[in-house]
N, C-alpha and C positions, 0 to 999 in steps of 0.2 A: 552276855555270853551266849545267848541262844543263836545269834547269827554265826558265831564262830563254830558252834556245835553243828549247825546246819551245813556250814562249809565243809567241815571234816567228814560228814556223812554223805555228802553229795558225790554221786558216782558218774556224773555227766561226762567227764573227761577221761574216764577209765578206758574206754574203747580206743581213744586216740593214743593213749600211752601204750596200750597193747600193740597197736599197729606200728608205732614208732620202734618199739623193741623188736618186733618181728622183722621189720624192714632193715633195721641195723644188723640183725643176725644174717639175713639173706645177703646183704652187701658184704659183710665180713666173710662169709663162706665163699662168695664169688671171688673176692680178692685172694683168699687163700688158695683156691683152685687155680686161679690165673697165675699166681706165682709158682705153682707146681707144674703147670702145663707149658708156661712160656719158654723154658729152655728147649724142650722137645720141638715146639713149633718153630723156634728160631733156627735150630739145626736143620729141620726139614726145609725151611725156606732157603737156607744157604745151599743145601744140596740141589734144590730145584734151580736156583740161580746159576750154579756151576754147570749143571747139565745144559741149560739154555745157552750159556756162554760157549760151551764146547760145540754145541750144534751150530750156533751162528758162525763160529770160526771155521768149522768144517765146510759149511755151505759157502762161505766167502772164499775159501781156498780152492774149492773144487768147482765152483759155479754150478752146483748141482741142486736139484730140488730135494734130494734125499741123501743122507749120509749114514754111514754105519760105523 
């Protein structure tokens, strides 16, 4: 039973377990923040896409380098 007692008292893998837990926490927080920010970024991208499409249509209609 001394080998089993030595195994229970051994702390060689404790640092690895700590890093795994900390990494999982960071990944979890990242996913949480991503799910919170994603709708705003998606709306912004859609607005930019619409502005670029409007500018392209204006330039194609007027054959001009600038549109207002």
